[in-house]
LOLUM-173313 format. One record per residue (C-alpha): residue number from 1; residue in three letters; x, y, z. Coordinates in pm, 1 decimal. Example, Ala and Ser with C-alpha at 12.3 -4.5 7.8 and 13.67 -1.06 7.14 Angstrom:
residues 2
{1 "Ala" {1230.0 -450.0 780.0}}
{2 "Ser" {1367.0 -106.0 714.0}}
END
This chain:
residues 326
{1 "Met" {3058.2 -15370.0 -17198.2}}
{2 "Glu" {3154.2 -15017.9 -17102.1}}
{3 "Ala" {2819.0 -14887.4 -17225.6}}
{4 "Trp" {2629.7 -15152.7 -17026.9}}
{5 "Ile" {2827.3 -15066.6 -16711.9}}
{6 "Ala" {2755.7 -14696.9 -16750.8}}
{7 "Lys" {2384.9 -14766.1 -16793.2}}
{8 "His" {2322.7 -15034.6 -16528.9}}
{9 "Leu" {2587.9 -14984.1 -16258.8}}
{10 "Pro" {2398.3 -14716.2 -16063.0}}
{11 "Arg" {2091.9 -14941.3 -16044.6}}
{12 "Leu" {2297.0 -15242.5 -15927.5}}
{13 "Val" {2475.5 -15037.6 -15663.0}}
{14 "Ser" {2143.8 -14909.7 -15534.6}}
{15 "Glu" {1983.6 -15256.4 -15526.4}}
{16 "Leu" {2285.1 -15418.3 -15362.2}}
{17 "Ser" {2339.2 -15141.5 -15108.0}}
{18 "Pro" {2376.1 -15322.9 -14773.1}}
{19 "Cys" {2218.9 -15046.0 -14569.6}}
{20 "Arg" {1892.8 -15068.9 -14766.4}}
{21 "His" {1829.9 -15423.5 -14878.4}}
{22 "Cys" {2080.7 -15679.8 -14756.0}}
{23 "Pro" {1949.1 -15879.8 -14455.5}}
{24 "Ala" {2302.2 -15950.7 -14330.1}}
{25 "Ala" {2570.2 -15695.5 -14403.8}}
{26 "Asn" {2890.2 -15602.4 -14224.4}}
{27 "Thr" {2958.4 -15230.5 -14249.6}}
{28 "Ala" {3112.5 -14971.7 -14021.6}}
{29 "Lys" {2771.6 -14804.9 -14000.0}}
{30 "Glu" {2573.6 -15116.4 -13920.9}}
{31 "Thr" {2711.0 -15445.9 -13783.8}}
{32 "Asn" {3079.9 -15348.2 -13787.3}}
{33 "Leu" {3220.5 -15697.6 -13735.4}}
{34 "Pro" {3578.3 -15804.6 -13806.9}}
{35 "Gly" {3615.4 -15948.8 -14155.9}}
{36 "Gln" {3665.7 -16319.7 -14207.5}}
{37 "Lys" {4021.8 -16269.1 -14332.4}}
{38 "Ala" {4108.3 -16064.9 -14023.7}}
{39 "Val" {3996.4 -16351.1 -13798.8}}
{40 "Val" {4193.0 -16606.2 -14002.6}}
{41 "Glu" {4502.9 -16386.4 -13991.0}}
{42 "Leu" {4493.3 -16377.5 -13610.4}}
{43 "Leu" {4429.3 -16751.9 -13602.8}}
{44 "Glu" {4741.4 -16815.8 -13808.9}}
{45 "Asp" {4937.0 -16591.0 -13572.7}}
{46 "Leu" {4821.0 -16802.8 -13278.2}}
{47 "Val" {4915.8 -17125.6 -13458.2}}
{48 "Gly" {5256.3 -16967.6 -13520.9}}
{49 "Val" {5292.5 -16893.8 -13149.8}}
{50 "Ile" {5220.9 -17256.4 -13062.3}}
{51 "Phe" {5456.8 -17393.9 -13331.0}}
{52 "Pro" {5715.2 -17117.2 -13388.2}}
{53 "Gly" {5872.8 -17124.6 -13733.6}}
{54 "Cys" {5674.8 -17427.2 -13851.3}}
{55 "His" {5391.8 -17255.0 -14036.6}}
{56 "Gly" {5567.7 -16944.6 -14162.2}}
{57 "His" {5794.7 -16873.6 -14455.9}}
{58 "Ala" {6125.7 -16956.8 -14288.6}}
{59 "Pro" {6284.4 -17086.8 -13966.5}}
{60 "Ile" {6321.1 -16850.8 -13672.1}}
{61 "Gly" {6656.3 -16774.8 -13515.9}}
{62 "Gln" {6681.6 -16889.6 -13155.6}}
{63 "Lys" {6754.6 -16539.3 -13027.4}}
{64 "Ser" {6450.5 -16394.5 -13203.0}}
{65 "Val" {6196.3 -16647.7 -13074.4}}
{66 "Glu" {6122.6 -16456.7 -12755.1}}
{67 "Thr" {6102.6 -16126.5 -12942.6}}
{68 "Leu" {5865.7 -16279.2 -13198.1}}
{69 "Leu" {5644.4 -16430.7 -12928.8}}
{70 "Arg" {5633.0 -16103.8 -12734.3}}
{71 "Asp" {5541.1 -15895.4 -13039.5}}
{72 "Thr" {5292.7 -16147.6 -13179.4}}
{73 "Leu" {5113.9 -16209.2 -12851.1}}
{74 "Ser" {5084.8 -15837.8 -12780.1}}
{75 "Ser" {4941.8 -15771.7 -13126.1}}
{76 "Val" {4705.1 -16069.6 -13112.4}}
{77 "Ala" {4577.8 -15973.8 -12767.2}}
{78 "Leu" {4477.2 -15623.3 -12874.6}}
{79 "Lys" {4332.9 -15718.4 -13212.8}}
{80 "Leu" {4147.4 -16023.7 -13086.0}}
{81 "Arg" {4000.1 -15827.3 -12799.3}}
{82 "Asp" {3866.5 -15574.7 -13051.0}}
{83 "Gln" {3724.4 -15854.0 -13267.8}}
{84 "Ala" {3564.1 -16026.0 -12970.8}}
{85 "Gln" {3410.2 -15701.1 -12847.0}}
{86 "Arg" {3253.7 -15642.1 -13188.2}}
{87 "Ala" {3124.1 -16000.7 -13192.6}}
{88 "Phe" {2968.2 -15962.9 -12848.8}}
{89 "Ala" {2809.9 -15632.3 -12954.2}}
{90 "Tyr" {2664.5 -15796.3 -13264.4}}
{91 "Gln" {2519.3 -16082.7 -13062.2}}
{92 "Cys" {2381.5 -15835.9 -12810.4}}
{93 "Thr" {2196.9 -15654.4 -13089.2}}
{94 "Phe" {2082.0 -15978.8 -13245.6}}
{95 "Asp" {1947.1 -16108.5 -12915.0}}
{96 "Lys" {1800.5 -15765.7 -12829.8}}
{97 "Cys" {1998.8 -15775.2 -12507.9}}
{98 "Arg" {1918.5 -15497.9 -12260.8}}
{99 "Asp" {2224.7 -15556.9 -12044.2}}
{100 "Cys" {2456.5 -15348.3 -12264.0}}
{101 "Gly" {2792.2 -15204.7 -12166.7}}
{102 "Asp" {2958.0 -15534.6 -12076.8}}
{103 "Cys" {3082.2 -15632.8 -12423.6}}
{104 "Gly" {3428.5 -15489.4 -12363.1}}
{105 "Lys" {3460.5 -15667.6 -12028.7}}
{106 "Lys" {3345.0 -15997.5 -12180.7}}
{107 "Ala" {3592.9 -15960.0 -12465.6}}
{108 "Thr" {3884.3 -15888.5 -12231.0}}
{109 "Ala" {3796.5 -16186.7 -12013.3}}
{110 "Ala" {3765.3 -16418.4 -12313.5}}
{111 "Val" {4093.5 -16316.2 -12473.6}}
{112 "Thr" {4293.4 -16327.9 -12150.2}}
{113 "Ala" {4146.3 -16671.6 -12078.0}}
{114 "Leu" {4263.1 -16795.3 -12419.2}}
{115 "Leu" {4611.3 -16648.7 -12382.1}}
{116 "Asp" {4646.8 -16795.0 -12034.0}}
{117 "Gln" {4553.6 -17136.6 -12175.0}}
{118 "Leu" {4807.0 -17131.9 -12460.1}}
{119 "Pro" {5081.1 -17316.9 -12266.3}}
{120 "Ala" {4830.0 -17585.3 -12164.2}}
{121 "Ile" {4695.5 -17605.8 -12520.7}}
{122 "Arg" {5046.5 -17659.9 -12654.2}}
{123 "Ala" {5108.7 -17930.7 -12393.8}}
{124 "Val" {4792.5 -18113.3 -12503.1}}
{125 "Leu" {4895.8 -18076.8 -12867.2}}
{126 "Gln" {5227.7 -18242.9 -12783.6}}
{127 "Glu" {5024.8 -18544.9 -12675.2}}
{128 "Asp" {4832.5 -18523.4 -13002.8}}
{129 "Ile" {5161.6 -18522.5 -13193.5}}
{130 "Thr" {5285.3 -18824.7 -13000.0}}
{131 "Ala" {4959.6 -19007.2 -13073.9}}
{132 "Ala" {4998.1 -18933.1 -13444.7}}
{133 "Tyr" {5360.1 -19046.6 -13450.5}}
{134 "Glu" {5287.1 -19367.6 -13262.4}}
{135 "Gly" {4966.5 -19432.9 -13456.0}}
{136 "Asp" {5095.0 -19386.8 -13809.5}}
{137 "Pro" {5381.0 -19603.8 -13937.7}}
{138 "Ala" {5425.0 -19360.1 -14227.2}}
{139 "Ala" {5523.9 -19077.8 -13989.9}}
{140 "Arg" {5899.5 -19025.5 -13989.8}}
{141 "Ser" {5924.3 -18743.5 -13735.1}}
{142 "Ala" {5726.5 -18512.1 -13511.6}}
{143 "Met" {5818.0 -18220.6 -13738.4}}
{144 "Glu" {5661.1 -18398.8 -14036.6}}
{145 "Ile" {5336.5 -18423.2 -13841.6}}
{146 "Val" {5341.9 -18058.0 -13733.7}}
{147 "Met" {5418.4 -17922.9 -14079.4}}
{148 "Ser" {5210.5 -18150.9 -14301.2}}
{149 "Tyr" {4936.9 -18349.4 -14123.7}}
{150 "Pro" {4589.6 -18200.5 -14181.9}}
{151 "Gly" {4454.3 -18379.2 -13875.6}}
{152 "Leu" {4692.6 -18200.0 -13642.9}}
{153 "Tyr" {4621.7 -17863.1 -13802.3}}
{154 "Ala" {4246.7 -17914.1 -13763.9}}
{155 "Val" {4285.5 -18018.0 -13400.5}}
{156 "Thr" {4519.0 -17724.6 -13329.3}}
{157 "Val" {4263.8 -17479.7 -13464.7}}
{158 "His" {3990.4 -17657.0 -13271.5}}
{159 "Arg" {4171.0 -17628.6 -12939.1}}
{160 "Ile" {4213.5 -17253.6 -12994.5}}
{161 "Ala" {3854.6 -17205.5 -13111.0}}
{162 "His" {3716.8 -17418.1 -12827.1}}
{163 "Ala" {3874.7 -17188.1 -12568.2}}
{164 "Leu" {3691.3 -16892.9 -12723.6}}
{165 "Tyr" {3370.2 -17095.6 -12753.9}}
{166 "Ala" {3391.5 -17185.1 -12384.1}}
{167 "Ala" {3414.8 -16811.7 -12311.7}}
{168 "Lys" {3092.1 -16769.1 -12515.7}}
{169 "Val" {3254.3 -16555.8 -12785.8}}
{170 "Pro" {3008.7 -16538.9 -13078.6}}
{171 "Leu" {3097.6 -16599.5 -13444.5}}
{172 "Ile" {3477.8 -16601.5 -13418.3}}
{173 "Pro" {3518.3 -16966.2 -13307.8}}
{174 "Arg" {3296.3 -17079.1 -13597.5}}
{175 "Val" {3496.6 -16874.9 -13846.5}}
{176 "Met" {3813.4 -17040.6 -13717.5}}
{177 "Gly" {3663.8 -17389.0 -13728.2}}
{178 "Glu" {3526.3 -17346.0 -14079.2}}
{179 "His" {3862.3 -17215.6 -14199.1}}
{180 "Ala" {4021.5 -17540.2 -14081.5}}
{181 "His" {3732.0 -17731.5 -14241.1}}
{182 "Ser" {3785.0 -17567.2 -14579.5}}
{183 "Arg" {4160.6 -17624.3 -14560.3}}
{184 "Thr" {4161.6 -17985.1 -14438.5}}
{185 "Gly" {3819.6 -18136.8 -14510.5}}
{186 "Ile" {3781.4 -18201.7 -14136.1}}
{187 "Asp" {3473.0 -18043.8 -13978.1}}
{188 "Ile" {3499.7 -18003.2 -13600.1}}
{189 "His" {3249.1 -17778.7 -13426.2}}
{190 "Pro" {3430.5 -17558.0 -13171.2}}
{191 "Gly" {3191.6 -17676.4 -12901.1}}
{192 "Ala" {3312.8 -18037.3 -12913.1}}
{193 "Gln" {3516.8 -18147.2 -12609.9}}
{194 "Ile" {3821.9 -18348.7 -12712.6}}
{195 "Gly" {4072.9 -18508.7 -12475.6}}
{196 "Pro" {4450.7 -18524.9 -12525.9}}
{197 "Gly" {4626.1 -18776.5 -12746.7}}
{198 "Phe" {4367.8 -18730.9 -13024.6}}
{199 "Phe" {4466.0 -18845.5 -13374.2}}
{200 "Ile" {4273.9 -18814.3 -13700.3}}
{201 "Asp" {4443.3 -19028.6 -13963.8}}
{202 "His" {4401.8 -18902.6 -14323.3}}
{203 "Gly" {4100.1 -18702.1 -14207.0}}
{204 "Thr" {3900.5 -18609.0 -14516.3}}
{205 "Gly" {3526.9 -18613.1 -14445.5}}
{206 "Val" {3546.5 -18636.6 -14064.4}}
{207 "Val" {3256.5 -18459.3 -13890.5}}
{208 "Ile" {3243.1 -18397.7 -13513.6}}
{209 "Gly" {2932.9 -18226.7 -13376.9}}
{210 "Glu" {2896.6 -17948.8 -13122.3}}
{211 "Thr" {2790.5 -18153.3 -12818.5}}
{212 "Cys" {3023.8 -18446.4 -12881.5}}
{213 "Thr" {3271.6 -18544.2 -12609.0}}
{214 "Ile" {3581.1 -18747.5 -12689.4}}
{215 "Gly" {3806.4 -18904.8 -12429.2}}
{216 "Arg" {4181.1 -18955.9 -12415.9}}
{217 "Arg" {4389.3 -19131.6 -12683.8}}
{218 "Val" {4108.8 -19167.5 -12938.4}}
{219 "Lys" {4188.0 -19238.1 -13303.5}}
{220 "Leu" {3959.4 -19164.3 -13599.3}}
{221 "Tyr" {4003.1 -19246.4 -13964.9}}
{222 "Gln" {3866.7 -19062.1 -14267.9}}
{223 "Gly" {3494.8 -19027.6 -14321.5}}
{224 "Val" {3391.3 -19078.3 -13958.1}}
{225 "Thr" {3077.6 -18892.0 -13850.2}}
{226 "Leu" {2996.3 -18821.6 -13486.5}}
{227 "Gly" {2663.6 -18654.8 -13549.8}}
{228 "Ala" {2303.7 -18599.4 -13449.8}}
{229 "Leu" {2015.2 -18839.2 -13506.4}}
{230 "Ser" {1737.7 -18587.3 -13557.1}}
{231 "Phe" {1649.4 -18239.3 -13445.2}}
{232 "Ala" {1376.7 -18179.4 -13185.5}}
{233 "Lys" {1131.1 -17897.7 -13252.2}}
{234 "Asp" {919.1 -17689.2 -13018.5}}
{235 "Ala" {543.0 -17631.6 -13041.6}}
{236 "Gln" {595.3 -17361.2 -13304.7}}
{237 "Gly" {803.8 -17593.3 -13522.5}}
{238 "His" {1135.3 -17423.2 -13445.4}}
{239 "Leu" {1449.8 -17626.0 -13378.6}}
{240 "Val" {1528.6 -17673.7 -13010.7}}
{241 "Lys" {1884.6 -17557.7 -12953.3}}
{242 "Gly" {2129.0 -17607.8 -12669.3}}
{243 "Val" {2046.0 -17975.2 -12608.7}}
{244 "Lys" {2275.5 -18278.5 -12619.1}}
{245 "Arg" {2267.2 -18412.0 -12977.1}}
{246 "His" {2596.3 -18588.2 -13040.8}}
{247 "Pro" {2761.1 -18904.4 -12903.0}}
{248 "Asp" {3021.5 -18951.4 -12631.4}}
{249 "Val" {3336.1 -19149.7 -12708.5}}
{250 "Gly" {3538.6 -19303.1 -12424.4}}
{251 "Asp" {3913.5 -19334.4 -12380.6}}
{252 "Asn" {4130.3 -19549.7 -12610.6}}
{253 "Val" {3862.6 -19591.3 -12877.9}}
{254 "Val" {3947.0 -19653.2 -13244.3}}
{255 "Ile" {3686.4 -19568.9 -13509.4}}
{256 "Tyr" {3760.8 -19685.2 -13862.1}}
{257 "Ala" {3684.8 -19519.0 -14195.5}}
{258 "Gly" {3328.8 -19434.1 -14287.7}}
{259 "Ala" {3170.6 -19519.8 -13952.0}}
{260 "Thr" {2864.2 -19314.5 -13857.2}}
{261 "Ile" {2776.2 -19277.2 -13488.0}}
{262 "Leu" {2470.8 -19067.8 -13407.3}}
{263 "Gly" {2267.2 -18944.2 -13112.2}}
{264 "Gly" {2309.6 -18755.8 -12789.2}}
{265 "Glu" {2240.7 -19066.1 -12581.3}}
{266 "Thr" {2488.4 -19284.8 -12770.6}}
{267 "Lys" {2798.7 -19369.5 -12568.5}}
{268 "Ile" {3098.5 -19564.9 -12695.8}}
{269 "Gly" {3264.4 -19741.2 -12404.7}}
{270 "His" {3636.7 -19709.8 -12349.0}}
{271 "Asn" {3880.2 -19941.1 -12530.3}}
{272 "Ser" {3623.5 -20021.3 -12798.1}}
{273 "Val" {3684.8 -20063.9 -13171.3}}
{274 "Ile" {3425.6 -19949.2 -13424.2}}
{275 "Gly" {3474.2 -20104.9 -13764.7}}
{276 "Ala" {3457.9 -19936.9 -14103.7}}
{277 "Asn" {3120.7 -19828.9 -14244.8}}
{278 "Val" {2931.7 -19917.2 -13926.1}}
{279 "Trp" {2600.1 -19736.7 -13864.9}}
{280 "Leu" {2555.9 -19701.9 -13487.8}}
{281 "Ile" {2271.1 -19529.1 -13303.1}}
{282 "His" {2290.1 -19697.6 -12962.7}}
{283 "Ser" {2551.4 -19731.0 -12691.6}}
{284 "Val" {2812.4 -20005.7 -12666.3}}
{285 "Ser" {2986.9 -20122.1 -12350.4}}
{286 "Pro" {3362.1 -20088.2 -12290.3}}
{287 "His" {3597.8 -20322.9 -12475.9}}
{288 "Ser" {3339.2 -20382.4 -12749.5}}
{289 "Lys" {3418.9 -20461.8 -13112.5}}
{290 "Val" {3151.1 -20344.7 -13352.3}}
{291 "Tyr" {3165.9 -20435.4 -13718.2}}
{292 "Asn" {2940.3 -20530.2 -14006.0}}
{293 "Gln" {2912.7 -20892.6 -14103.6}}
{294 "Glu" {3154.2 -20956.6 -14383.8}}
{295 "Pro" {2958.2 -20999.0 -14707.8}}
{296 "Thr" {3034.4 -21283.0 -14948.0}}
{297 "Pro" {3178.6 -21118.3 -15258.7}}
{298 "Tyr" {3040.5 -21217.8 -15597.0}}
{299 "Ile" {3318.8 -21263.8 -15848.6}}
{300 "Lys" {3222.2 -21286.9 -16213.8}}
{301 "Glu" {3493.2 -21437.8 -16424.6}}
{302 "Ala" {3566.7 -21250.2 -16742.0}}
{303 "Ser" {3424.4 -21438.3 -17042.2}}
{304 "Gln" {3646.8 -21503.8 -17340.1}}
{305 "Pro" {3565.8 -21325.2 -17665.9}}
{306 "Lys" {3376.4 -21528.9 -17929.0}}
{307 "Ser" {3671.2 -21527.7 -18164.4}}
{308 "Ala" {3888.9 -21682.4 -17895.9}}
{309 "Lys" {3634.1 -21963.3 -17838.6}}
{310 "Thr" {3582.4 -22058.8 -18205.6}}
{311 "Ser" {3930.2 -22016.1 -18342.7}}
{312 "Arg" {4176.8 -22292.1 -18292.2}}
{313 "Thr" {4540.1 -22237.6 -18245.9}}
{314 "Lys" {4734.3 -22387.0 -18533.1}}
{315 "Lys" {5081.3 -22511.5 -18475.3}}
{316 "Ala" {5342.1 -22375.7 -18708.1}}
{317 "Pro" {5486.7 -22647.6 -18937.7}}
{318 "Ala" {5824.0 -22777.4 -18831.6}}
{319 "Arg" {6112.7 -22661.1 -19039.6}}
{320 "Lys" {6296.5 -22920.8 -19238.8}}
{321 "Thr" {6668.4 -22880.4 -19228.1}}
{322 "Ala" {6907.6 -23058.0 -19457.6}}
{323 "Ala" {7133.1 -23301.4 -19284.1}}
{324 "Arg" {7493.1 -23210.0 -19290.2}}
{325 "Lys" {7722.0 -23442.2 -19467.4}}
{326 "Ser" {7989.3 -23570.9 -19248.7}}
END
């Protein structure tokens, strides 16, 4: 192996050199973006600010909470601003933008907007926690939900990422959203607008698209898709982006496991119930109940083995016992 390395390593290094061949490389000389792990590290710091002591290695002493928040927020603000500025600069180069020089200002505005929203985000998440506790009989406490429920973690990350998405920060919101996706199995695009009191029960396989809007006190089960019907193309055959592609869900809607709701013009009226495994591509009025007709199950009785049919059960002969003499 050592001989092969000595012979072929220079060639591999040359062929894999990002500055020469790679169509998408992140180096200090070229793109100079923050690494994925750096973004995730800041994300976890923000989750820790919202739920102090719940996602770390140990509880936090009451006297040290304010110190921790002060230090963490200060560090996050500076690092995230740097990351956002790099992301804006990358997008500016990618879009061949001629209005350069504003990336730093955009980054500062985006990060301060997120930090200013943190108290409001935590207040909305408290409603999400309440919805989970009231909607799941297995939940024993709010702390159990905060520390263990994948749905709440995914929604927490989404509410942070959505604030950055709303400020038009490139790349970073998607990295955050896909981190939550890989950790929980719940795929929420940071562009989706989700009202308070949102609860995803179980969660695995849930998909919520970019232009989806979800009202207040909505509950989803595992495997629900709020997606797009098809993708429009322009005259050159390129996908048309920036259009409404995903459904709107009204207040107090429950969508059961495996339901698929598609289309930018599809609206689910408030207080509706969508049954399991429903395929829905058109709107329904408020207070609707949508479900598939229950199929008649076919039950095939297990047949007995041949030996059991042909063999007869023989009774054991009765024992004869000698009568006792009185």
